[in-house]
C-alpha positions as a Markdown table, in Angstrom:
| # | Residue | x | y | z |
|---|---|---|---|---|
| 1 | Unk | 87.6 | 21.7 | 70.7 |
| 2 | Unk | 88.0 | 25.3 | 69.5 |
| 3 | Unk | 86.8 | 28.0 | 72.0 |
| 4 | Unk | 83.7 | 29.8 | 70.8 |
| 5 | Unk | 85.2 | 33.2 | 71.6 |
| 6 | Unk | 88.3 | 32.5 | 69.5 |
| 7 | Unk | 86.1 | 31.2 | 66.6 |
| 8 | Unk | 83.9 | 34.3 | 66.8 |
| 9 | Unk | 86.9 | 36.5 | 66.5 |
| 10 | Unk | 88.1 | 34.6 | 63.5 |
| 11 | Unk | 84.7 | 34.8 | 61.8 |
| 12 | Unk | 84.6 | 38.5 | 62.5 |
| 13 | Unk | 88.0 | 38.8 | 60.7 |
| 14 | Unk | 86.7 | 36.7 | 57.8 |
| 15 | Unk | 83.6 | 38.9 | 57.5 |
| 16 | Unk | 85.7 | 42.1 | 57.5 |
| 17 | Unk | 87.9 | 40.7 | 54.7 |
| 18 | Unk | 85.2 | 39.0 | 52.6 |
| 19 | Unk | 85.6 | 41.2 | 49.5 |
| 20 | Unk | 86.1 | 40.2 | 45.9 |
| 21 | Unk | 83.3 | 37.7 | 45.3 |
| 22 | Unk | 83.2 | 34.0 | 46.2 |
| 23 | Unk | 86.6 | 33.1 | 44.8 |
| 24 | Unk | 88.3 | 35.6 | 47.1 |
| 25 | Unk | 86.1 | 34.8 | 50.0 |
| 26 | Unk | 86.7 | 31.1 | 49.8 |
| 27 | Unk | 90.4 | 31.8 | 49.7 |
| 28 | Unk | 90.1 | 34.0 | 52.8 |
| 29 | Unk | 88.2 | 31.2 | 54.7 |
| 30 | Unk | 90.8 | 28.7 | 53.6 |
| 31 | Unk | 93.7 | 30.9 | 54.8 |
| 32 | Unk | 92.1 | 31.5 | 58.2 |
| 33 | Unk | 90.7 | 28.1 | 59.0 |
| 34 | Unk | 93.0 | 25.7 | 57.2 |
| 35 | Unk | 96.4 | 27.3 | 56.6 |
| 36 | Unk | 96.8 | 29.5 | 59.7 |
| 37 | Unk | 94.9 | 27.5 | 62.4 |
| 38 | Unk | 94.5 | 24.0 | 61.0 |
| 39 | Unk | 91.0 | 23.6 | 62.4 |
| 40 | Unk | 90.1 | 21.4 | 59.4 |
| 41 | Unk | 92.2 | 19.5 | 56.9 |
| 42 | Unk | 92.6 | 20.4 | 53.3 |
| 43 | Unk | 90.6 | 17.3 | 52.2 |
| 44 | Unk | 87.8 | 18.1 | 54.6 |
| 45 | Unk | 87.7 | 21.7 | 53.4 |
| 46 | Unk | 87.4 | 20.6 | 49.8 |
| 47 | Unk | 84.7 | 18.1 | 50.6 |
| 48 | Unk | 82.7 | 20.8 | 52.4 |
| 49 | Unk | 83.3 | 23.2 | 49.4 |
| 50 | Unk | 82.1 | 20.6 | 46.9 |
| 51 | Unk | 78.9 | 20.0 | 48.9 |
| 52 | Unk | 78.3 | 23.8 | 49.2 |
| 53 | Unk | 78.8 | 24.1 | 45.4 |
| 54 | Unk | 76.0 | 21.5 | 45.0 |
| 55 | Unk | 73.6 | 23.4 | 47.3 |
| 56 | Unk | 71.3 | 26.2 | 45.9 |
| 57 | Unk | 72.6 | 29.6 | 47.0 |
| 58 | Unk | 75.9 | 31.3 | 47.8 |
| 59 | Unk | 78.6 | 28.8 | 48.3 |
| 60 | Unk | 81.0 | 31.0 | 50.3 |
| 61 | Unk | 78.4 | 31.9 | 53.0 |
| 62 | Unk | 77.3 | 28.3 | 53.2 |
| 63 | Unk | 80.9 | 27.1 | 53.4 |
| 64 | Unk | 81.4 | 29.5 | 56.4 |
| 65 | Unk | 78.3 | 28.1 | 58.0 |
| 66 | Unk | 79.3 | 24.5 | 57.4 |
| 67 | Unk | 82.8 | 25.0 | 58.8 |
| 68 | Unk | 81.4 | 27.1 | 61.7 |
| 69 | Unk | 79.1 | 24.1 | 62.5 |
| 70 | Unk | 82.0 | 21.7 | 62.1 |
| 71 | Unk | 84.1 | 23.7 | 64.6 |
| 72 | Unk | 81.5 | 24.9 | 67.1 |
| 73 | Unk | 78.2 | 23.1 | 66.4 |
| 74 | Unk | 74.9 | 24.8 | 65.6 |
| 75 | Unk | 75.9 | 28.0 | 67.5 |
| 76 | Unk | 79.1 | 28.1 | 65.7 |
| 77 | Unk | 77.4 | 27.8 | 62.3 |
| 78 | Unk | 75.0 | 30.6 | 63.2 |
| 79 | Unk | 77.8 | 32.9 | 64.2 |
| 80 | Unk | 79.9 | 32.1 | 61.1 |
| 81 | Unk | 77.1 | 32.4 | 58.6 |
| 82 | Unk | 75.4 | 35.4 | 60.2 |
| 83 | Unk | 78.5 | 37.5 | 60.5 |
| 84 | Unk | 79.4 | 36.7 | 56.9 |
| 85 | Unk | 76.2 | 38.4 | 55.8 |
| 86 | Unk | 75.7 | 41.3 | 58.2 |
| 87 | Unk | 78.4 | 43.8 | 57.0 |
| 88 | Unk | 77.2 | 43.5 | 53.4 |
| 89 | Unk | 73.5 | 44.1 | 54.4 |
| 90 | Unk | 74.4 | 47.4 | 56.0 |
| 91 | Unk | 76.9 | 48.6 | 53.4 |
| 92 | Unk | 74.7 | 47.6 | 50.4 |
| 93 | Unk | 71.6 | 49.3 | 51.9 |
| 94 | Unk | 73.5 | 52.5 | 52.2 |
| 95 | Unk | 74.6 | 52.3 | 48.5 |
| 96 | Unk | 71.1 | 51.5 | 47.4 |
| 97 | Unk | 69.8 | 54.7 | 49.1 |
| 98 | Unk | 72.6 | 56.6 | 47.4 |
| 99 | Unk | 71.7 | 55.2 | 44.0 |
| 100 | Unk | 68.1 | 56.4 | 44.2 |
| 101 | Unk | 68.7 | 59.7 | 46.0 |
| 102 | Unk | 71.7 | 60.8 | 44.0 |
| 103 | Unk | 71.4 | 58.6 | 40.9 |
| 104 | Unk | 70.6 | 61.6 | 38.6 |
| 105 | Unk | 73.9 | 63.3 | 39.5 |
| 106 | Unk | 76.5 | 63.0 | 36.7 |
| 107 | Unk | 79.1 | 61.9 | 39.2 |
| 108 | Unk | 77.0 | 59.1 | 40.6 |
| 109 | Unk | 76.1 | 57.9 | 37.1 |
| 110 | Unk | 79.8 | 57.9 | 36.2 |
| 111 | Unk | 80.7 | 56.0 | 39.4 |
| 112 | Unk | 78.3 | 53.2 | 38.6 |
| 113 | Unk | 79.4 | 53.1 | 34.9 |
| 114 | Unk | 82.9 | 52.6 | 36.1 |
| 115 | Unk | 81.8 | 49.8 | 38.4 |
| 116 | Unk | 80.0 | 48.0 | 35.7 |
| 117 | Unk | 83.1 | 47.9 | 33.4 |
| 118 | Unk | 85.3 | 46.6 | 36.2 |
| 119 | Unk | 82.8 | 44.0 | 37.4 |
| 120 | Unk | 82.8 | 42.4 | 33.9 |
| 121 | Unk | 86.6 | 41.7 | 34.2 |
| 122 | Unk | 86.2 | 40.5 | 37.8 |
| 123 | Unk | 83.7 | 37.9 | 36.8 |
| 124 | Unk | 86.1 | 36.7 | 34.1 |
| 125 | Unk | 88.9 | 36.5 | 36.8 |
| 126 | Unk | 86.6 | 34.4 | 39.0 |
| 127 | Unk | 85.9 | 32.1 | 36.0 |
| 128 | Unk | 89.7 | 31.6 | 35.6 |
| 129 | Unk | 90.3 | 30.9 | 39.3 |
| 130 | Unk | 87.5 | 28.4 | 39.6 |
| 131 | Unk | 88.6 | 26.7 | 36.4 |
| 132 | Unk | 92.1 | 26.3 | 37.6 |
| 133 | Unk | 90.9 | 24.7 | 40.8 |
| 134 | Unk | 88.2 | 22.5 | 39.3 |
| 135 | Unk | 89.4 | 21.4 | 35.9 |
| 136 | Unk | 92.2 | 19.0 | 36.5 |
| 137 | Unk | 91.2 | 16.2 | 34.0 |
| 138 | Unk | 89.8 | 15.8 | 30.5 |
| 139 | Unk | 86.6 | 14.6 | 32.2 |
| 140 | Unk | 86.2 | 17.8 | 34.2 |
| 141 | Unk | 86.9 | 19.9 | 31.0 |
| 142 | Unk | 84.2 | 18.0 | 29.2 |
| 143 | Unk | 81.7 | 18.5 | 32.0 |
| 144 | Unk | 82.4 | 22.3 | 32.1 |
| 145 | Unk | 82.0 | 22.6 | 28.4 |
| 146 | Unk | 78.7 | 20.7 | 28.2 |
| 147 | Unk | 77.4 | 22.8 | 31.2 |
| 148 | Unk | 78.2 | 26.0 | 29.4 |
| 149 | Unk | 76.5 | 24.9 | 26.1 |
| 150 | Unk | 73.5 | 23.6 | 28.0 |
| 151 | Unk | 73.0 | 26.9 | 29.8 |
| 152 | Unk | 74.1 | 29.6 | 27.3 |
| 153 | Unk | 73.0 | 28.1 | 24.0 |
| 154 | Unk | 70.1 | 25.9 | 24.9 |
| 155 | Unk | 68.9 | 27.6 | 28.2 |
| 156 | Unk | 68.3 | 24.3 | 30.0 |
| 157 | Unk | 67.2 | 24.5 | 33.6 |
| 158 | Unk | 70.0 | 24.9 | 36.2 |
| 159 | Unk | 68.8 | 21.9 | 38.3 |
| 160 | Unk | 68.9 | 19.7 | 35.3 |
| 161 | Unk | 72.5 | 20.7 | 34.4 |
| 162 | Unk | 73.8 | 20.3 | 37.9 |
| 163 | Unk | 72.0 | 17.1 | 38.5 |
| 164 | Unk | 73.3 | 15.7 | 35.2 |
| 165 | Unk | 76.9 | 16.6 | 36.1 |
| 166 | Unk | 76.5 | 14.9 | 39.5 |
| 167 | Unk | 75.2 | 11.7 | 37.7 |
| 168 | Unk | 78.1 | 11.9 | 35.2 |
| 169 | Unk | 80.6 | 12.0 | 38.1 |
| 170 | Unk | 79.0 | 9.1 | 39.8 |
| 171 | Unk | 79.0 | 7.0 | 36.6 |
| 172 | Unk | 82.6 | 8.0 | 35.8 |
| 173 | Unk | 83.8 | 6.8 | 39.2 |
| 174 | Unk | 81.8 | 3.5 | 38.9 |
| 175 | Unk | 83.4 | 2.9 | 35.5 |
| 176 | Unk | 86.9 | 3.8 | 36.7 |
| 177 | Unk | 87.2 | 6.8 | 34.4 |
| 178 | Unk | 88.1 | 9.1 | 37.3 |
| 179 | Unk | 90.2 | 8.6 | 40.4 |
| 180 | Unk | 89.1 | 9.7 | 43.9 |
| 181 | Unk | 91.5 | 10.0 | 46.8 |
| 182 | Unk | 90.8 | 8.0 | 49.9 |
| 183 | Unk | 88.8 | 10.2 | 52.4 |
| 184 | Unk | 89.6 | 10.6 | 56.1 |
| 185 | Unk | 87.8 | 8.5 | 58.7 |
| 186 | Unk | 84.8 | 10.4 | 60.1 |
| 187 | Unk | 84.3 | 11.2 | 63.8 |
| 188 | Unk | 81.2 | 10.0 | 65.7 |
| 189 | Unk | 80.4 | 13.6 | 66.8 |
| 190 | Unk | 79.4 | 14.5 | 63.3 |
| 191 | Unk | 77.2 | 11.4 | 62.6 |
| 192 | Unk | 73.6 | 12.2 | 61.6 |
| 193 | Unk | 70.4 | 11.1 | 63.2 |
| 194 | Unk | 66.8 | 11.2 | 62.2 |
| 195 | Unk | 65.7 | 13.0 | 65.3 |
| 196 | Unk | 68.2 | 15.8 | 64.8 |
| 197 | Unk | 67.2 | 16.2 | 61.1 |
| 198 | Unk | 63.5 | 16.5 | 62.1 |
| 199 | Unk | 64.4 | 19.1 | 64.7 |
| 200 | Unk | 66.3 | 21.2 | 62.1 |
| 201 | Unk | 63.4 | 21.0 | 59.7 |
| 202 | Unk | 60.8 | 21.9 | 62.4 |
| 203 | Unk | 62.8 | 25.1 | 63.3 |
| 204 | Unk | 64.1 | 26.4 | 60.0 |
| 205 | Unk | 61.3 | 25.5 | 57.6 |
| 206 | Unk | 58.7 | 27.7 | 59.4 |
| 207 | Unk | 61.3 | 30.5 | 59.7 |
| 208 | Unk | 61.8 | 30.4 | 56.0 |
| 209 | Unk | 58.3 | 29.8 | 54.5 |
| 210 | Unk | 56.2 | 31.4 | 57.3 |
| 211 | Unk | 56.7 | 35.0 | 56.3 |
| 212 | Unk | 56.2 | 34.3 | 52.6 |
| 213 | Unk | 52.8 | 32.5 | 53.3 |
| 214 | Unk | 51.7 | 35.4 | 55.5 |
| 215 | Unk | 52.5 | 38.0 | 52.9 |
| 216 | Unk | 50.6 | 36.1 | 50.2 |
| 217 | Unk | 47.5 | 35.9 | 52.5 |
| 218 | Unk | 47.8 | 39.5 | 53.8 |
| 219 | Unk | 48.7 | 41.5 | 50.7 |
| 220 | Unk | 47.7 | 39.2 | 47.8 |
| 221 | Unk | 49.9 | 37.3 | 45.3 |
| 222 | Unk | 50.3 | 40.3 | 43.0 |
| 223 | Unk | 51.7 | 42.7 | 45.6 |
| 224 | Unk | 55.4 | 43.5 | 45.1 |
| 225 | Unk | 56.4 | 42.2 | 48.6 |
| 226 | Unk | 54.5 | 39.0 | 48.1 |
| 227 | Unk | 56.0 | 38.5 | 44.7 |
| 228 | Unk | 59.5 | 39.2 | 46.0 |
| 229 | Unk | 59.1 | 36.8 | 48.8 |
| 230 | Unk | 57.7 | 34.1 | 46.5 |
| 231 | Unk | 60.3 | 34.5 | 43.7 |
| 232 | Unk | 63.3 | 34.6 | 46.0 |
| 233 | Unk | 62.0 | 31.7 | 48.0 |
| 234 | Unk | 61.9 | 29.8 | 44.7 |
| 235 | Unk | 65.4 | 31.0 | 43.9 |
| 236 | Unk | 66.6 | 29.5 | 47.1 |
| 237 | Unk | 65.4 | 26.1 | 45.8 |
| 238 | Unk | 66.1 | 26.0 | 42.1 |
| 239 | Unk | 69.5 | 27.8 | 41.7 |
| 240 | Unk | 72.4 | 25.4 | 42.1 |
| 241 | Unk | 76.1 | 25.9 | 41.7 |
| 242 | Unk | 76.9 | 28.8 | 43.9 |
| 243 | Unk | 76.5 | 32.6 | 43.8 |
| 244 | Unk | 77.4 | 33.0 | 40.1 |
| 245 | Unk | 74.8 | 30.5 | 38.9 |
| 246 | Unk | 72.2 | 32.2 | 41.1 |
| 247 | Unk | 73.1 | 35.6 | 39.6 |
| 248 | Unk | 72.7 | 34.2 | 36.0 |
| 249 | Unk | 69.2 | 33.0 | 36.9 |
| 250 | Unk | 68.2 | 36.1 | 38.9 |
| 251 | Unk | 69.5 | 38.6 | 36.4 |
| 252 | Unk | 67.6 | 37.1 | 33.5 |
| 253 | Unk | 64.4 | 36.8 | 35.5 |
| 254 | Unk | 64.3 | 40.3 | 37.1 |
| 255 | Unk | 65.3 | 42.0 | 33.8 |
| 256 | Unk | 63.3 | 40.0 | 31.2 |
| 257 | Unk | 60.4 | 38.5 | 33.2 |
| 258 | Unk | 59.5 | 40.9 | 36.0 |
| 259 | Unk | 61.0 | 44.1 | 34.5 |
| 260 | Unk | 61.9 | 45.3 | 37.9 |
| 261 | Unk | 65.4 | 46.4 | 36.8 |
| 262 | Unk | 67.3 | 47.0 | 33.6 |
| 263 | Unk | 70.5 | 45.1 | 32.7 |
| 264 | Unk | 72.5 | 48.2 | 33.6 |
| 265 | Unk | 70.7 | 48.3 | 37.1 |
| 266 | Unk | 71.7 | 44.7 | 37.6 |
| 267 | Unk | 75.3 | 45.4 | 36.7 |
| 268 | Unk | 75.4 | 48.4 | 39.0 |
| 269 | Unk | 74.1 | 46.3 | 41.8 |
| 270 | Unk | 76.7 | 43.7 | 41.2 |
| 271 | Unk | 79.3 | 46.4 | 41.3 |
| 272 | Unk | 78.0 | 47.5 | 44.7 |
| 273 | Unk | 78.1 | 44.0 | 46.0 |
| 274 | Unk | 81.7 | 43.6 | 44.7 |
| 275 | Unk | 82.8 | 46.7 | 46.6 |
| 276 | Unk | 81.2 | 45.7 | 49.9 |
| 277 | Unk | 82.0 | 42.9 | 52.3 |
| 278 | Unk | 80.0 | 39.7 | 52.2 |
| 279 | Unk | 78.7 | 37.3 | 49.6 |
| 280 | Unk | 78.2 | 38.5 | 46.0 |
| 281 | Unk | 74.6 | 37.3 | 46.1 |
| 282 | Unk | 73.9 | 40.3 | 48.3 |
| 283 | Unk | 73.1 | 42.0 | 45.0 |
| 284 | Unk | 69.6 | 40.5 | 45.4 |
| 285 | Unk | 69.1 | 43.0 | 48.3 |
| 286 | Unk | 69.5 | 45.8 | 45.7 |
| 287 | Unk | 67.1 | 44.0 | 43.4 |
| 288 | Unk | 64.5 | 43.9 | 46.2 |
| 289 | Unk | 65.2 | 47.5 | 47.1 |
| 290 | Unk | 64.6 | 48.8 | 43.6 |
| 291 | Unk | 61.6 | 46.6 | 42.9 |
| 292 | Unk | 59.8 | 47.8 | 46.0 |
| 293 | Unk | 61.0 | 51.4 | 45.7 |
| 294 | Unk | 59.5 | 51.6 | 42.2 |
| 295 | Unk | 56.2 | 50.0 | 43.3 |
| 296 | Unk | 55.8 | 51.2 | 46.9 |
| 297 | Unk | 52.0 | 51.2 | 47.1 |
| 298 | Unk | 50.9 | 53.3 | 50.0 |
| 299 | Unk | 54.3 | 53.3 | 51.6 |
| 300 | Unk | 57.0 | 56.0 | 51.2 |
| 301 | Unk | 59.3 | 54.8 | 48.4 |
| 302 | Unk | 62.4 | 54.7 | 50.6 |
| 303 | Unk | 60.7 | 52.8 | 53.3 |
| 304 | Unk | 59.2 | 50.4 | 50.8 |
| 305 | Unk | 62.7 | 49.9 | 49.2 |
| 306 | Unk | 64.3 | 49.3 | 52.5 |
| 307 | Unk | 61.7 | 46.7 | 53.5 |
| 308 | Unk | 61.9 | 45.1 | 50.1 |
| 309 | Unk | 65.7 | 44.8 | 50.3 |
| 310 | Unk | 65.6 | 43.3 | 53.8 |
| 311 | Unk | 62.8 | 40.9 | 52.9 |
| 312 | Unk | 64.7 | 39.5 | 49.9 |
| 313 | Unk | 67.9 | 39.2 | 52.1 |
| 314 | Unk | 65.9 | 37.2 | 54.7 |
| 315 | Unk | 64.3 | 34.7 | 52.3 |
| 316 | Unk | 67.6 | 34.3 | 50.4 |
| 317 | Unk | 69.8 | 33.4 | 53.4 |
| 318 | Unk | 67.5 | 31.7 | 55.9 |
| 319 | Unk | 67.3 | 28.6 | 53.6 |
| 320 | Unk | 71.1 | 28.4 | 53.5 |
| 321 | Unk | 71.1 | 27.6 | 57.2 |
| 322 | Unk | 68.5 | 24.9 | 56.7 |
| 323 | Unk | 70.5 | 23.3 | 53.9 |
| 324 | Unk | 73.7 | 23.2 | 55.8 |
| 325 | Unk | 72.4 | 22.2 | 59.2 |
| 326 | Unk | 70.3 | 19.5 | 57.7 |
| 327 | Unk | 72.8 | 18.1 | 55.2 |
| 328 | Unk | 76.2 | 18.6 | 56.7 |
| 329 | Unk | 76.0 | 15.7 | 59.2 |
| 330 | Unk | 75.0 | 13.3 | 56.3 |
| 331 | Unk | 77.8 | 14.7 | 54.1 |
| 332 | Unk | 80.3 | 14.2 | 56.8 |
| 333 | Unk | 79.1 | 10.6 | 57.3 |
| 334 | Unk | 79.4 | 9.9 | 53.6 |
| 335 | Unk | 82.9 | 11.3 | 53.2 |
| 336 | Unk | 84.2 | 7.7 | 52.9 |
| 337 | Unk | 82.0 | 7.1 | 49.8 |
| 338 | Unk | 84.0 | 7.5 | 46.7 |
| 339 | Unk | 81.1 | 7.8 | 44.2 |
| 340 | Unk | 79.8 | 10.8 | 46.2 |
| 341 | Unk | 83.1 | 12.5 | 46.2 |
| 342 | Unk | 83.2 | 12.0 | 42.4 |
| 343 | Unk | 79.7 | 13.4 | 42.0 |
| 344 | Unk | 80.5 | 16.5 | 44.0 |
| 345 | Unk | 83.7 | 17.0 | 42.0 |
| 346 | Unk | 81.8 | 16.9 | 38.8 |
| 347 | Unk | 79.4 | 19.5 | 40.1 |
| 348 | Unk | 82.3 | 21.8 | 40.9 |
| 349 | Unk | 83.5 | 21.3 | 37.3 |
| 350 | Unk | 80.0 | 22.2 | 35.9 |
| 351 | Unk | 80.1 | 25.4 | 37.9 |
| 352 | Unk | 82.9 | 26.6 | 35.6 |
| 353 | Unk | 80.4 | 26.4 | 32.7 |
| 354 | Unk | 77.8 | 28.2 | 34.8 |
| 355 | Unk | 80.2 | 31.1 | 35.5 |
| 356 | Unk | 81.2 | 31.1 | 31.8 |
| 357 | Unk | 77.6 | 31.5 | 30.8 |
| 358 | Unk | 77.2 | 34.4 | 33.3 |
| 359 | Unk | 80.4 | 36.1 | 32.1 |
| 360 | Unk | 79.3 | 36.0 | 28.5 |
| 361 | Unk | 75.8 | 37.3 | 29.3 |
| 362 | Unk | 77.2 | 40.2 | 31.4 |
| 363 | Unk | 79.7 | 41.0 | 28.6 |
| 364 | Unk | 77.0 | 41.2 | 26.0 |
| 365 | Unk | 74.8 | 43.5 | 28.1 |
| 366 | Unk | 77.7 | 45.6 | 29.4 |
| 367 | Unk | 79.5 | 46.3 | 26.2 |
| 368 | Unk | 76.5 | 46.6 | 23.9 |
| 369 | Unk | 73.2 | 48.6 | 24.3 |
| 370 | Unk | 71.2 | 46.5 | 21.9 |
| 371 | Unk | 70.9 | 42.7 | 21.3 |
| 372 | Unk | 68.8 | 40.4 | 19.2 |
| 373 | Unk | 67.6 | 36.8 | 20.0 |
| 374 | Unk | 69.0 | 33.7 | 18.2 |
| 375 | Unk | 67.7 | 30.5 | 19.9 |
| 376 | Unk | 68.3 | 31.3 | 23.6 |
| 377 | Unk | 71.3 | 33.5 | 22.9 |
| 378 | Unk | 71.4 | 37.3 | 23.2 |
| 379 | Unk | 73.4 | 38.3 | 20.1 |
| 380 | Unk | 74.9 | 41.8 | 20.4 |
| 381 | Unk | 74.2 | 44.4 | 17.7 |
| 382 | Unk | 77.8 | 45.5 | 16.8 |
| 383 | Unk | 76.8 | 49.1 | 16.0 |
| 384 | Unk | 75.6 | 49.5 | 19.6 |
| 385 | Unk | 79.1 | 49.0 | 21.1 |
| 386 | Unk | 79.8 | 51.4 | 24.0 |
| 387 | Unk | 83.4 | 52.4 | 23.2 |
| 388 | Unk | 84.1 | 54.0 | 26.6 |
| 389 | Unk | 82.9 | 51.0 | 28.6 |
| 390 | Unk | 84.9 | 48.7 | 26.3 |
| 391 | Unk | 88.0 | 50.8 | 26.9 |
| 392 | Unk | 87.4 | 50.9 | 30.6 |
| 393 | Unk | 87.0 | 47.2 | 30.7 |
| 394 | Unk | 90.4 | 46.9 | 28.9 |
| 395 | Unk | 92.0 | 49.1 | 31.6 |
| 396 | Unk | 90.4 | 46.9 | 34.3 |
| 397 | Unk | 91.8 | 43.8 | 32.6 |
| 398 | Unk | 95.3 | 45.4 | 32.5 |
| 399 | Unk | 95.1 | 46.4 | 36.2 |
| 400 | Unk | 93.8 | 43.0 | 37.3 |
| 401 | Unk | 95.7 | 40.5 | 35.1 |
| 402 | Unk | 99.0 | 42.3 | 34.3 |
| 403 | Unk | 99.6 | 44.6 | 37.3 |
| 404 | Unk | 97.8 | 42.4 | 39.8 |
| 405 | Unk | 96.5 | 45.3 | 42.0 |
| 406 | Unk | 93.5 | 43.3 | 43.2 |
| 407 | Unk | 89.7 | 43.5 | 42.7 |
| 408 | Unk | 89.0 | 46.3 | 45.1 |
| 409 | Unk | 91.7 | 48.7 | 43.7 |
| 410 | Unk | 90.6 | 47.9 | 40.2 |
| 411 | Unk | 87.0 | 48.8 | 41.1 |
| 412 | Unk | 88.2 | 52.0 | 42.7 |
| 413 | Unk | 90.3 | 53.1 | 39.7 |
| 414 | Unk | 87.5 | 52.3 | 37.2 |
| 415 | Unk | 84.9 | 54.1 | 39.4 |
| 416 | Unk | 87.2 | 57.2 | 39.6 |
| 417 | Unk | 87.7 | 57.2 | 35.8 |
| 418 | Unk | 83.9 | 57.0 | 35.4 |
| 419 | Unk | 83.3 | 59.9 | 37.7 |
| 420 | Unk | 86.0 | 62.1 | 36.1 |
| 421 | Unk | 84.5 | 61.5 | 32.6 |
| 422 | Unk | 81.0 | 62.2 | 33.8 |
| 423 | Unk | 81.8 | 65.5 | 35.4 |
| 424 | Unk | 84.2 | 66.9 | 32.7 |
């Protein structure tokens, strides 16, 4: 049994190094927990990752929570999952304040313009990394391609796409079209029980839904805080496939449905989240901050923004603990079931299509200032191409793919170029 003190130190290290989006964060967790310490095996790590890919919400934070629970029980899961989020909450709140207090300064505008160009290339890099890990058969390639078309071209609901992928994996295994490795034998300590599941629900469901219900009753359903709590509580349920699929859903909703942010605001927030530790989904804190800042009611705008950001963070991450603590024992108990492993593997493949959809959506709105609709697709107006952003994205691609200097240095270089251009 791993000592809790040692595990806490490791999760602190993971939290401090959790830059670069989910691909880099998952690699950090793997290095610390599997490669260097051997606390879990490779097969068990991948099984946990596939389950977290299936859950709504940020897969890297949920993976940390799952492995923390596996290593140190509920307390270990709370420490691992909580530490994974805390540094990003503090850093992103500071950047949100900066964006509204100094956003009119040319240097700040240039900084965020540089971040947007670099983020586009980082999302593409994440797509390639996940594809390399998940697409190892023609069946997986087909699942990813169908998921992309379903989301980007036909705008089908995320739960339908992910659920269909899981069903396809199940049927493929039953028909012998895919091969699944023999899983490890499970330990009795991780076996689920009905009484434990009911206790988890009794604790975490009120912690999640209680504040949202109180805000609806106290402030009314049209108040910005009530709307934020309601929308992001829904996000916690309907967005499957990890952080990138969540961002695709959230970006379209907050820009086109609620009009809280512009596409540029969303990309700026994503750049902030990329430059701070913690899960990429922390960008929703910036969304909540700007939404409440711009509709503060009787509160001072900065106070309203701060409360809005913290509220969105709370309703986004509390459900993650519920999903993991409730589902992990059952998933561990079912590790010997081949069809489940096949279904989870197909979900991971479909996530490649999800990220591809997000990358193309971001590219359209980053490189072009105007678009037109064709079916569910945003088609760019070629005359609206931003030549500077396109050139800066090309520089980011050179730094990341050819010179291999890493995401953080790429962000820093592009941000510096953006500042220099803005002030000259």
